[in-house]
PDB file of N, CA, C and O in Angstrom, chain B, residues numbered from 101:
ATOM      1  N   MET B 101      -9.170  -4.405   3.687  1.00  0.00           N
ATOM      2  CA  MET B 101      -7.701  -5.462   4.146  1.00  0.00           C
ATOM      3  C   MET B 101      -6.764  -3.834   4.421  1.00  0.00           C
ATOM      4  O   MET B 101      -6.850  -2.708   3.932  1.00  0.00           O
ATOM      5  N   LYS B 102      -5.883  -4.493   5.479  1.00  0.00           N
ATOM      6  CA  LYS B 102      -4.930  -3.423   6.397  1.00  0.00           C
ATOM      7  C   LYS B 102      -3.477  -3.860   6.117  1.00  0.00           C
ATOM      8  O   LYS B 102      -3.204  -4.934   5.580  1.00  0.00           O
ATOM      9  N   ILE B 103      -2.559  -2.946   6.523  1.00  0.00           N
ATOM     10  CA  ILE B 103      -0.996  -3.106   6.577  1.00  0.00           C
ATOM     11  C   ILE B 103      -1.119  -3.904   8.060  1.00  0.00           C
ATOM     12  O   ILE B 103      -2.014  -3.598   8.848  1.00  0.00           O
ATOM     13  N   LYS B 104      -0.100  -4.990   8.373  1.00  0.00           N
ATOM     14  CA  LYS B 104       0.088  -5.328   9.707  1.00  0.00           C
ATOM     15  C   LYS B 104       0.800  -4.451  10.235  1.00  0.00           C
ATOM     16  O   LYS B 104       1.583  -3.755   9.589  1.00  0.00           O
ATOM     17  N   ASN B 105       0.573  -4.341  11.838  1.00  0.00           N
ATOM     18  CA  ASN B 105       0.570  -3.338  12.629  1.00  0.00           C
ATOM     19  C   ASN B 105       2.179  -3.192  12.621  1.00  0.00           C
ATOM     20  O   ASN B 105       2.648  -2.054  12.650  1.00  0.00           O
ATOM     21  N   ASN B 106       2.932  -4.174  12.587  1.00  0.00           N
ATOM     22  CA  ASN B 106       4.523  -3.778  12.918  1.00  0.00           C
ATOM     23  C   ASN B 106       5.067  -3.854  11.850  1.00  0.00           C
ATOM     24  O   ASN B 106       6.123  -4.468  11.701  1.00  0.00           O
ATOM     25  N   ILE B 107       4.412  -3.210  10.852  1.00  0.00           N
ATOM     26  CA  ILE B 107       5.641  -2.873   9.603  1.00  0.00           C
ATOM     27  C   ILE B 107       5.717  -1.109   9.530  1.00  0.00           C
ATOM     28  O   ILE B 107       4.731  -0.373   9.481  1.00  0.00           O
ATOM     29  N   ALA B 108       6.759  -0.792   9.536  1.00  0.00           N
ATOM     30  CA  ALA B 108       7.350   0.252   9.928  1.00  0.00           C
ATOM     31  C   ALA B 108       7.707   1.127   8.408  1.00  0.00           C
ATOM     32  O   ALA B 108       8.575   0.748   7.622  1.00  0.00           O
ATOM     33  N   VAL B 109       6.756   2.480   8.180  1.00  0.00           N
ATOM     34  CA  VAL B 109       6.902   3.123   6.852  1.00  0.00           C
ATOM     35  C   VAL B 109       7.171   4.285   7.410  1.00  0.00           C
ATOM     36  O   VAL B 109       6.608   4.827   8.361  1.00  0.00           O
ATOM     37  N   SER B 110       8.207   4.698   6.665  1.00  0.00           N
ATOM     38  CA  SER B 110       8.790   6.344   7.206  1.00  0.00           C
ATOM     39  C   SER B 110       7.826   7.299   6.426  1.00  0.00           C
ATOM     40  O   SER B 110       6.857   7.006   5.725  1.00  0.00           O
ATOM     41  N   GLU B 111       8.316   8.429   6.715  1.00  0.00           N
ATOM     42  CA  GLU B 111       7.584   9.631   5.819  1.00  0.00           C
ATOM     43  C   GLU B 111       8.123   9.585   4.552  1.00  0.00           C
ATOM     44  O   GLU B 111       7.328   9.881   3.661  1.00  0.00           O
ATOM     45  N   ASN B 112       9.605   9.208   4.102  1.00  0.00           N
ATOM     46  CA  ASN B 112       9.912   9.442   2.784  1.00  0.00           C
ATOM     47  C   ASN B 112       9.572   7.837   2.493  1.00  0.00           C
ATOM     48  O   ASN B 112      10.419   7.561   1.644  1.00  0.00           O
ATOM     49  N   GLY B 113       9.144   7.170   2.625  1.00  0.00           N
ATOM     50  CA  GLY B 113       8.914   5.859   1.683  1.00  0.00           C
ATOM     51  C   GLY B 113       9.810   4.982   1.847  1.00  0.00           C
ATOM     52  O   GLY B 113      10.048   4.336   0.826  1.00  0.00           O
ATOM     53  N   PHE B 114      10.560   4.639   2.994  1.00  0.00           N
ATOM     54  CA  PHE B 114      11.137   3.672   3.753  1.00  0.00           C
ATOM     55  C   PHE B 114      10.371   2.822   4.277  1.00  0.00           C
ATOM     56  O   PHE B 114       9.601   3.343   5.084  1.00  0.00           O
ATOM     57  N   VAL B 115      10.200   1.245   4.110  1.00  0.00           N
ATOM     58  CA  VAL B 115       9.467   0.338   4.201  1.00  0.00           C
ATOM     59  C   VAL B 115      10.222  -0.461   5.311  1.00  0.00           C
ATOM     60  O   VAL B 115      11.433  -0.329   5.132  1.00  0.00           O
ATOM     61  N   PHE B 116       9.947  -1.218   6.360  1.00  0.00           N
ATOM     62  CA  PHE B 116      10.877  -2.321   6.964  1.00  0.00           C
ATOM     63  C   PHE B 116       9.948  -3.235   7.619  1.00  0.00           C
ATOM     64  O   PHE B 116       9.133  -2.731   8.392  1.00  0.00           O
ATOM     65  N   ASN B 117       9.937  -4.644   7.415  1.00  0.00           N
ATOM     66  CA  ASN B 117       9.138  -5.768   7.892  1.00  0.00           C
ATOM     67  C   ASN B 117       9.836  -6.377   8.805  1.00  0.00           C
ATOM     68  O   ASN B 117      10.517  -7.324   8.412  1.00  0.00           O
ATOM     69  N   PRO B 118       9.872  -6.061  10.109  1.00  0.00           N
ATOM     70  CA  PRO B 118      10.891  -6.463  11.461  1.00  0.00           C
ATOM     71  C   PRO B 118      10.594  -7.905  11.295  1.00  0.00           C
ATOM     72  O   PRO B 118      11.632  -8.567  11.336  1.00  0.00           O
ATOM     73  N   ALA B 119       9.412  -8.685  11.104  1.00  0.00           N
ATOM     74  CA  ALA B 119       9.319 -10.022  11.143  1.00  0.00           C
ATOM     75  C   ALA B 119      10.353 -10.964   9.924  1.00  0.00           C
ATOM     76  O   ALA B 119      10.889 -12.059  10.098  1.00  0.00           O
ATOM     77  N   SER B 120      10.375 -10.135   8.772  1.00  0.00           N
ATOM     78  CA  SER B 120      11.411 -10.893   7.908  1.00  0.00           C
ATOM     79  C   SER B 120      12.741 -10.318   7.900  1.00  0.00           C
ATOM     80  O   SER B 120      13.728 -10.997   7.620  1.00  0.00           O
ATOM     81  N   GLY B 121      12.799  -9.094   8.197  1.00  0.00           N
ATOM     82  CA  GLY B 121      13.744  -8.357   8.362  1.00  0.00           C
ATOM     83  C   GLY B 121      14.370  -7.527   6.863  1.00  0.00           C
ATOM     84  O   GLY B 121      15.513  -7.115   6.664  1.00  0.00           O
ATOM     85  N   GLU B 122      13.029  -7.465   5.843  1.00  0.00           N
ATOM     86  CA  GLU B 122      13.235  -7.375   4.863  1.00  0.00           C
ATOM     87  C   GLU B 122      13.191  -5.795   4.779  1.00  0.00           C
ATOM     88  O   GLU B 122      12.531  -5.278   5.680  1.00  0.00           O
ATOM     89  N   SER B 123      13.799  -4.887   3.819  1.00  0.00           N
ATOM     90  CA  SER B 123      13.213  -3.539   3.672  1.00  0.00           C
ATOM     91  C   SER B 123      13.351  -3.326   2.219  1.00  0.00           C
ATOM     92  O   SER B 123      14.077  -3.967   1.460  1.00  0.00           O
ATOM     93  N   PHE B 124      12.401  -2.144   1.863  1.00  0.00           N
ATOM     94  CA  PHE B 124      12.120  -1.469   0.741  1.00  0.00           C
ATOM     95  C   PHE B 124      11.971  -0.349   0.585  1.00  0.00           C
ATOM     96  O   PHE B 124      11.791   0.136   1.702  1.00  0.00           O
ATOM     97  N   SER B 125      11.920   0.649  -0.404  1.00  0.00           N
ATOM     98  CA  SER B 125      11.395   1.844  -0.528  1.00  0.00           C
ATOM     99  C   SER B 125      10.372   2.055  -1.605  1.00  0.00           C
ATOM    100  O   SER B 125      10.594   1.527  -2.695  1.00  0.00           O
ATOM    101  N   VAL B 126       9.215   2.802  -1.427  1.00  0.00           N
ATOM    102  CA  VAL B 126       8.278   2.819  -2.349  1.00  0.00           C
ATOM    103  C   VAL B 126       8.223   4.400  -2.576  1.00  0.00           C
ATOM    104  O   VAL B 126       8.336   5.247  -1.690  1.00  0.00           O
ATOM    105  N   ASN B 127       8.036   4.616  -3.879  1.00  0.00           N
ATOM    106  CA  ASN B 127       7.653   6.240  -4.205  1.00  0.00           C
ATOM    107  C   ASN B 127       6.441   6.739  -3.462  1.00  0.00           C
ATOM    108  O   ASN B 127       5.880   6.156  -2.534  1.00  0.00           O
ATOM    109  N   THR B 128       6.157   7.744  -3.927  1.00  0.00           N
ATOM    110  CA  THR B 128       5.171   9.097  -3.214  1.00  0.00           C
ATOM    111  C   THR B 128       3.588   8.206  -3.660  1.00  0.00           C
ATOM    112  O   THR B 128       2.606   8.275  -2.920  1.00  0.00           O
ATOM    113  N   VAL B 129       3.584   7.397  -4.977  1.00  0.00           N
ATOM    114  CA  VAL B 129       1.926   6.692  -5.002  1.00  0.00           C
ATOM    115  C   VAL B 129       2.165   5.599  -3.991  1.00  0.00           C
ATOM    116  O   VAL B 129       1.255   5.537  -3.164  1.00  0.00           O
ATOM    117  N   GLY B 130       3.186   4.669  -3.813  1.00  0.00           N
ATOM    118  CA  GLY B 130       3.429   3.769  -3.199  1.00  0.00           C
ATOM    119  C   GLY B 130       3.166   4.069  -1.489  1.00  0.00           C
ATOM    120  O   GLY B 130       2.511   3.417  -0.676  1.00  0.00           O
ATOM    121  N   LEU B 131       3.933   5.281  -1.330  1.00  0.00           N
ATOM    122  CA  LEU B 131       3.431   5.683   0.222  1.00  0.00           C
ATOM    123  C   LEU B 131       1.921   5.920   0.403  1.00  0.00           C
ATOM    124  O   LEU B 131       1.289   5.493   1.369  1.00  0.00           O
ATOM    125  N   GLU B 132       1.391   6.644  -0.617  1.00  0.00           N
ATOM    126  CA  GLU B 132      -0.035   6.999  -0.433  1.00  0.00           C
ATOM    127  C   GLU B 132      -0.938   5.707  -0.131  1.00  0.00           C
ATOM    128  O   GLU B 132      -1.853   5.743   0.691  1.00  0.00           O
ATOM    129  N   ILE B 133      -0.634   4.675  -0.794  1.00  0.00           N
ATOM    130  CA  ILE B 133      -1.276   3.662  -0.978  1.00  0.00           C
ATOM    131  C   ILE B 133      -1.030   2.786   0.602  1.00  0.00           C
ATOM    132  O   ILE B 133      -2.013   2.283   1.146  1.00  0.00           O
ATOM    133  N   LEU B 134       0.072   2.698   1.108  1.00  0.00           N
ATOM    134  CA  LEU B 134       0.605   2.282   2.291  1.00  0.00           C
ATOM    135  C   LEU B 134      -0.233   3.033   3.320  1.00  0.00           C
ATOM    136  O   LEU B 134      -0.971   2.376   4.054  1.00  0.00           O
ATOM    137  N   ASN B 135      -0.172   4.413   3.435  1.00  0.00           N
ATOM    138  CA  ASN B 135      -1.144   5.336   4.622  1.00  0.00           C
ATOM    139  C   ASN B 135      -2.504   4.663   4.312  1.00  0.00           C
ATOM    140  O   ASN B 135      -3.018   4.052   5.248  1.00  0.00           O
ATOM    141  N   MET B 136      -3.055   4.686   3.312  1.00  0.00           N
ATOM    142  CA  MET B 136      -4.202   4.918   3.287  1.00  0.00           C
ATOM    143  C   MET B 136      -4.904   3.367   3.496  1.00  0.00           C
ATOM    144  O   MET B 136      -6.055   3.152   3.877  1.00  0.00           O
ATOM    145  N   LEU B 137      -3.769   2.257   3.097  1.00  0.00           N
ATOM    146  CA  LEU B 137      -4.351   0.974   3.657  1.00  0.00           C
ATOM    147  C   LEU B 137      -4.601   0.667   5.037  1.00  0.00           C
ATOM    148  O   LEU B 137      -5.537   0.005   5.486  1.00  0.00           O
ATOM    149  N   ARG B 138      -3.389   1.380   5.843  1.00  0.00           N
ATOM    150  CA  ARG B 138      -3.073   1.128   6.834  1.00  0.00           C
ATOM    151  C   ARG B 138      -4.171   1.968   8.097  1.00  0.00           C
ATOM    152  O   ARG B 138      -3.973   1.954   9.312  1.00  0.00           O
ATOM    153  N   LYS B 139      -5.368   2.680   7.343  1.00  0.00           N
ATOM    154  CA  LYS B 139      -6.007   3.379   8.006  1.00  0.00           C
ATOM    155  C   LYS B 139      -7.149   2.920   7.478  1.00  0.00           C
ATOM    156  O   LYS B 139      -8.108   3.668   7.663  1.00  0.00           O
ATOM    157  N   GLY B 140      -7.421   1.659   6.713  1.00  0.00           N
ATOM    158  CA  GLY B 140      -8.163   0.977   6.076  1.00  0.00           C
ATOM    159  C   GLY B 140      -9.331   1.537   5.171  1.00  0.00           C
ATOM    160  O   GLY B 140     -10.555   1.469   5.058  1.00  0.00           O
ATOM    161  N   HIS B 141      -8.427   2.022   4.697  1.00  0.00           N
ATOM    162  CA  HIS B 141      -9.308   2.366   3.366  1.00  0.00           C
ATOM    163  C   HIS B 141      -9.649   1.617   2.384  1.00  0.00           C
ATOM    164  O   HIS B 141      -8.680   0.926   2.069  1.00  0.00           O
ATOM    165  N   SER B 142     -10.701   1.371   1.631  1.00  0.00           N
ATOM    166  CA  SER B 142     -10.860   0.258   0.585  1.00  0.00           C
ATOM    167  C   SER B 142     -10.317   0.644  -0.430  1.00  0.00           C
ATOM    168  O   SER B 142      -9.727   1.724  -0.458  1.00  0.00           O
ATOM    169  N   ALA B 143     -10.398  -0.100  -1.400  1.00  0.00           N
ATOM    170  CA  ALA B 143      -9.614   0.022  -2.765  1.00  0.00           C
ATOM    171  C   ALA B 143     -10.673   1.299  -3.568  1.00  0.00           C
ATOM    172  O   ALA B 143     -10.021   2.206  -4.084  1.00  0.00           O
ATOM    173  N   VAL B 144     -11.467   1.357  -3.632  1.00  0.00           N
ATOM    174  CA  VAL B 144     -12.465   2.167  -4.078  1.00  0.00           C
ATOM    175  C   VAL B 144     -12.027   3.584  -3.527  1.00  0.00           C
ATOM    176  O   VAL B 144     -11.810   4.492  -4.329  1.00  0.00           O
ATOM    177  N   GLN B 145     -11.884   3.800  -2.045  1.00  0.00           N
ATOM    178  CA  GLN B 145     -11.266   4.857  -1.578  1.00  0.00           C
ATOM    179  C   GLN B 145      -9.703   5.502  -2.423  1.00  0.00           C
ATOM    180  O   GLN B 145      -9.349   6.561  -2.942  1.00  0.00           O
ATOM    181  N   ILE B 146      -9.267   4.496  -2.232  1.00  0.00           N
ATOM    182  CA  ILE B 146      -7.556   4.233  -2.442  1.00  0.00           C
ATOM    183  C   ILE B 146      -7.457   5.135  -4.327  1.00  0.00           C
ATOM    184  O   ILE B 146      -6.718   6.025  -4.750  1.00  0.00           O
ATOM    185  N   ILE B 147      -8.432   4.444  -4.897  1.00  0.00           N
ATOM    186  CA  ILE B 147      -8.212   4.650  -6.331  1.00  0.00           C
ATOM    187  C   ILE B 147      -8.635   6.235  -6.619  1.00  0.00           C
ATOM    188  O   ILE B 147      -8.055   6.987  -7.403  1.00  0.00           O
ATOM    189  N   GLN B 148      -9.938   6.599  -5.683  1.00  0.00           N
ATOM    190  CA  GLN B 148     -10.363   7.873  -5.900  1.00  0.00           C
ATOM    191  C   GLN B 148      -9.298   9.193  -5.395  1.00  0.00           C
ATOM    192  O   GLN B 148      -9.383  10.347  -5.816  1.00  0.00           O
ATOM    193  N   SER B 149      -8.477   8.777  -4.571  1.00  0.00           N
ATOM    194  CA  SER B 149      -7.441   9.613  -3.867  1.00  0.00           C
ATOM    195  C   SER B 149      -6.661   9.460  -4.814  1.00  0.00           C
ATOM    196  O   SER B 149      -6.783  10.398  -5.602  1.00  0.00           O
ATOM    197  N   ILE B 150      -5.815   8.637  -5.168  1.00  0.00           N
ATOM    198  CA  ILE B 150      -5.051   8.722  -6.121  1.00  0.00           C
ATOM    199  C   ILE B 150      -5.071   9.312  -7.570  1.00  0.00           C
ATOM    200  O   ILE B 150      -4.164   9.825  -8.226  1.00  0.00           O
ATOM    201  N   ASN B 151      -6.502   9.062  -7.891  1.00  0.00           N
ATOM    202  CA  ASN B 151      -6.837  10.115  -9.340  1.00  0.00           C
ATOM    203  C   ASN B 151      -6.995  11.583  -8.984  1.00  0.00           C
ATOM    204  O   ASN B 151      -6.761  12.489  -9.784  1.00  0.00           O
ATOM    205  N   ASP B 152      -7.509  11.808  -7.428  1.00  0.00           N
ATOM    206  CA  ASP B 152      -7.525  13.130  -7.039  1.00  0.00           C
ATOM    207  C   ASP B 152      -6.309  13.841  -6.974  1.00  0.00           C
ATOM    208  O   ASP B 152      -6.387  15.063  -7.107  1.00  0.00           O
ATOM    209  N   HIS B 153      -5.304  13.376  -6.814  1.00  0.00           N
ATOM    210  CA  HIS B 153      -3.950  13.696  -6.464  1.00  0.00           C
ATOM    211  C   HIS B 153      -3.090  13.949  -7.745  1.00  0.00           C
ATOM    212  O   HIS B 153      -2.414  14.932  -8.051  1.00  0.00           O
ATOM    213  N   PHE B 154      -3.316  12.764  -8.407  1.00  0.00           N
ATOM    214  CA  PHE B 154      -2.236  12.259  -9.430  1.00  0.00           C
ATOM    215  C   PHE B 154      -2.727  12.242 -10.608  1.00  0.00           C
ATOM    216  O   PHE B 154      -1.883  12.032 -11.480  1.00  0.00           O
ATOM    217  N   HIS B 155      -4.107  12.432 -11.072  1.00  0.00           N
ATOM    218  CA  HIS B 155      -4.922  12.444 -12.242  1.00  0.00           C
ATOM    219  C   HIS B 155      -4.387  11.640 -13.214  1.00  0.00           C
ATOM    220  O   HIS B 155      -3.792  11.964 -14.242  1.00  0.00           O
ATOM    221  N   ALA B 156      -4.707  10.363 -12.704  1.00  0.00           N
ATOM    222  CA  ALA B 156      -4.117   9.201 -13.560  1.00  0.00           C
ATOM    223  C   ALA B 156      -5.497   8.284 -13.790  1.00  0.00           C
ATOM    224  O   ALA B 156      -6.483   8.409 -13.065  1.00  0.00           O
ATOM    225  N   GLU B 157      -5.426   7.409 -14.829  1.00  0.00           N
ATOM    226  CA  GLU B 157      -6.878   6.840 -15.404  1.00  0.00           C
ATOM    227  C   GLU B 157      -6.895   6.066 -14.513  1.00  0.00           C
ATOM    228  O   GLU B 157      -5.939   5.338 -14.243  1.00  0.00           O
ATOM    229  N   PRO B 158      -8.185   6.084 -13.779  1.00  0.00           N
ATOM    230  CA  PRO B 158      -9.119   5.148 -12.476  1.00  0.00           C
ATOM    231  C   PRO B 158      -8.537   3.160 -13.354  1.00  0.00           C
ATOM    232  O   PRO B 158      -8.326   2.237 -12.568  1.00  0.00           O
ATOM    233  N   THR B 159      -8.444   3.004 -14.359  1.00  0.00           N
ATOM    234  CA  THR B 159      -8.367   1.788 -14.939  1.00  0.00           C
ATOM    235  C   THR B 159      -6.859   1.462 -14.681  1.00  0.00           C
ATOM    236  O   THR B 159      -6.539   0.337 -14.296  1.00  0.00           O
ATOM    237  N   VAL B 160      -5.977   2.398 -14.883  1.00  0.00           N
ATOM    238  CA  VAL B 160      -4.411   2.119 -14.562  1.00  0.00           C
ATOM    239  C   VAL B 160      -4.172   2.246 -13.446  1.00  0.00           C
ATOM    240  O   VAL B 160      -3.185   1.600 -13.092  1.00  0.00           O
ATOM    241  N   ILE B 161      -4.941   3.158 -12.234  1.00  0.00           N
ATOM    242  CA  ILE B 161      -4.696   3.136 -10.936  1.00  0.00           C
ATOM    243  C   ILE B 161      -5.185   1.946 -10.338  1.00  0.00           C
ATOM    244  O   ILE B 161      -4.734   1.676  -9.225  1.00  0.00           O
ATOM    245  N   GLU B 162      -6.171   1.035 -10.943  1.00  0.00           N
ATOM    246  CA  GLU B 162      -6.802  -0.402 -10.343  1.00  0.00           C
ATOM    247  C   GLU B 162      -5.961  -1.151 -10.693  1.00  0.00           C
ATOM    248  O   GLU B 162      -5.717  -2.009  -9.845  1.00  0.00           O
ATOM    249  N   ARG B 163      -5.207  -1.235 -11.875  1.00  0.00           N
ATOM    250  CA  ARG B 163      -4.455  -2.080 -12.174  1.00  0.00           C
ATOM    251  C   ARG B 163      -2.974  -2.177 -11.409  1.00  0.00           C
ATOM    252  O   ARG B 163      -2.401  -3.216 -11.081  1.00  0.00           O
ATOM    253  N   ASP B 164      -2.581  -1.000 -11.243  1.00  0.00           N
ATOM    254  CA  ASP B 164      -1.487  -0.870 -10.491  1.00  0.00           C
ATOM    255  C   ASP B 164      -1.762  -0.879  -9.122  1.00  0.00           C
ATOM    256  O   ASP B 164      -0.748  -1.338  -8.596  1.00  0.00           O
ATOM    257  N   LEU B 165      -2.482  -0.651  -8.371  1.00  0.00           N
ATOM    258  CA  LEU B 165      -3.231  -1.007  -6.903  1.00  0.00           C
ATOM    259  C   LEU B 165      -3.154  -2.539  -6.834  1.00  0.00           C
ATOM    260  O   LEU B 165      -2.659  -3.029  -5.819  1.00  0.00           O
ATOM    261  N   ASN B 166      -3.537  -3.239  -7.685  1.00  0.00           N
ATOM    262  CA  ASN B 166      -3.960  -4.750  -7.359  1.00  0.00           C
ATOM    263  C   ASN B 166      -2.362  -5.049  -7.453  1.00  0.00           C
ATOM    264  O   ASN B 166      -1.841  -5.543  -6.453  1.00  0.00           O
ATOM    265  N   ASP B 167      -1.584  -4.792  -8.548  1.00  0.00           N
ATOM    266  CA  ASP B 167      -0.277  -5.241  -8.438  1.00  0.00           C
ATOM    267  C   ASP B 167       0.290  -4.874  -7.339  1.00  0.00           C
ATOM    268  O   ASP B 167       1.277  -5.522  -6.990  1.00  0.00           O
ATOM    269  N   PHE B 168      -0.191  -3.684  -6.446  1.00  0.00           N
ATOM    270  CA  PHE B 168       0.685  -3.474  -5.644  1.00  0.00           C
ATOM    271  C   PHE B 168       0.385  -4.061  -4.438  1.00  0.00           C
ATOM    272  O   PHE B 168       1.227  -4.136  -3.544  1.00  0.00           O
ATOM    273  N   ILE B 169      -0.620  -4.442  -4.338  1.00  0.00           N
ATOM    274  CA  ILE B 169      -1.434  -5.355  -3.070  1.00  0.00           C
ATOM    275  C   ILE B 169      -0.909  -6.819  -3.207  1.00  0.00           C
ATOM    276  O   ILE B 169      -0.951  -7.510  -2.190  1.00  0.00           O
ATOM    277  N   GLU B 170      -0.415  -7.369  -4.369  1.00  0.00           N
ATOM    278  CA  GLU B 170      -0.222  -8.435  -4.566  1.00  0.00           C
ATOM    279  C   GLU B 170       0.860  -8.849  -3.877  1.00  0.00           C
ATOM    280  O   GLU B 170       0.968  -9.840  -3.154  1.00  0.00           O
ATOM    281  N   THR B 171       2.106  -7.550  -4.309  1.00  0.00           N
ATOM    282  CA  THR B 171       3.428  -7.473  -3.645  1.00  0.00           C
ATOM    283  C   THR B 171       3.648  -7.718  -2.323  1.00  0.00           C
ATOM    284  O   THR B 171       4.378  -8.467  -1.674  1.00  0.00           O
ATOM    285  N   LEU B 172       2.489  -6.550  -2.001  1.00  0.00           N
ATOM    286  CA  LEU B 172       2.713  -6.847  -0.310  1.00  0.00           C
ATOM    287  C   LEU B 172       1.984  -8.349   0.412  1.00  0.00           C
ATOM    288  O   LEU B 172       2.163  -8.626   1.598  1.00  0.00           O
ATOM    289  N   ARG B 173       1.382  -8.982  -0.272  1.00  0.00           N
ATOM    290  CA  ARG B 173       0.762 -10.158  -0.001  1.00  0.00           C
ATOM    291  C   ARG B 173       2.150 -11.385   0.139  1.00  0.00           C
ATOM    292  O   ARG B 173       2.443 -12.222   0.993  1.00  0.00           O
ATOM    293  N   GLN B 174       2.893 -10.865  -1.462  1.00  0.00           N
ATOM    294  CA  GLN B 174       4.081 -11.865  -1.414  1.00  0.00           C
ATOM    295  C   GLN B 174       5.035 -11.455  -0.309  1.00  0.00           C
ATOM    296  O   GLN B 174       5.825 -12.362  -0.049  1.00  0.00           O
ATOM    297  N   TYR B 175       5.186 -10.430   0.371  1.00  0.00           N
ATOM    298  CA  TYR B 175       6.390  -9.824   1.074  1.00  0.00           C
ATOM    299  C   TYR B 175       5.433 -10.151   2.925  1.00  0.00           C
ATOM    300  O   TYR B 175       5.831  -9.665   3.984  1.00  0.00           O
ATOM    301  N   HIS B 176       4.415 -10.902   2.797  1.00  0.00           N
ATOM    302  CA  HIS B 176       3.618 -11.430   3.883  1.00  0.00           C
ATOM    303  C   HIS B 176       3.720  -9.888   4.872  1.00  0.00           C
ATOM    304  O   HIS B 176       4.452  -9.757   5.853  1.00  0.00           O
ATOM    305  N   MET B 177       2.795  -8.830   4.316  1.00  0.00           N
ATOM    306  CA  MET B 177       2.746  -7.345   4.878  1.00  0.00           C
ATOM    307  C   MET B 177       1.437  -6.950   5.088  1.00  0.00           C
ATOM    308  O   MET B 177       1.147  -5.915   5.688  1.00  0.00           O
ATOM    309  N   ILE B 178       0.487  -7.865   4.538  1.00  0.00           N
ATOM    310  CA  ILE B 178      -1.071  -7.511   4.932  1.00  0.00           C
ATOM    311  C   ILE B 178      -1.666  -8.627   5.890  1.00  0.00           C
ATOM    312  O   ILE B 178      -1.529  -9.834   5.687  1.00  0.00           O
ATOM    313  N   ASP B 179      -2.187  -8.196   6.709  1.00  0.00           N
ATOM    314  CA  ASP B 179      -3.004  -8.834   7.791  1.00  0.00           C
ATOM    315  C   ASP B 179      -4.035 -10.183   6.915  1.00  0.00           C
ATOM    316  O   ASP B 179      -4.638  -9.922   5.874  1.00  0.00           O
ATOM    317  N   HIS B 180      -4.067 -11.464   7.512  1.00  0.00           N
ATOM    318  CA  HIS B 180      -4.481 -12.267   6.726  1.00  0.00           C
ATOM    319  C   HIS B 180      -6.088 -12.530   6.941  1.00  0.00           C
ATOM    320  O   HIS B 180      -6.826 -13.089   6.129  1.00  0.00           O
ATOM    321  N   ASP B 181      -6.411 -12.067   8.055  1.00  0.00           N
ATOM    322  CA  ASP B 181      -7.713 -11.582   8.553  1.00  0.00           C
ATOM    323  C   ASP B 181      -8.573 -10.314   8.064  1.00  0.00           C
ATOM    324  O   ASP B 181      -9.764 -10.062   8.250  1.00  0.00           O
ATOM    325  N   GLU B 182      -7.731  -9.709   7.483  1.00  0.00           N
ATOM    326  CA  GLU B 182      -8.230  -8.729   6.726  1.00  0.00           C
ATOM    327  C   GLU B 182      -8.168  -8.811   5.104  1.00  0.00           C
ATOM    328  O   GLU B 182      -8.540  -7.856   4.423  1.00  0.00           O
ATOM    329  N   ASP B 183      -7.777  -9.762   4.650  1.00  0.00           N
ATOM    330  CA  ASP B 183      -7.698 -10.105   3.025  1.00  0.00           C
ATOM    331  C   ASP B 183      -8.954  -9.878   2.659  1.00  0.00           C
ATOM    332  O   ASP B 183      -9.292 -10.031   1.485  1.00  0.00           O
TER     333      ASP B 183
END
């Protein structure tokens, strides 16, 4: 899955969806996830990277990643053909 190309993500975690006009901020982990999704990384790769950088339990990372991805879907930020 990938983030839609029109989604703007700043270096400090400000996210803007020009299609809806909605914006919000993400923390450091959310920014890492967005950047990895934009590059086409798999969930397994994202979990490993987050674990390497933030030393959290993989099961917790997986749960939080799934919740975050669901939120991105609700905000229509993920390409449908990439689901």
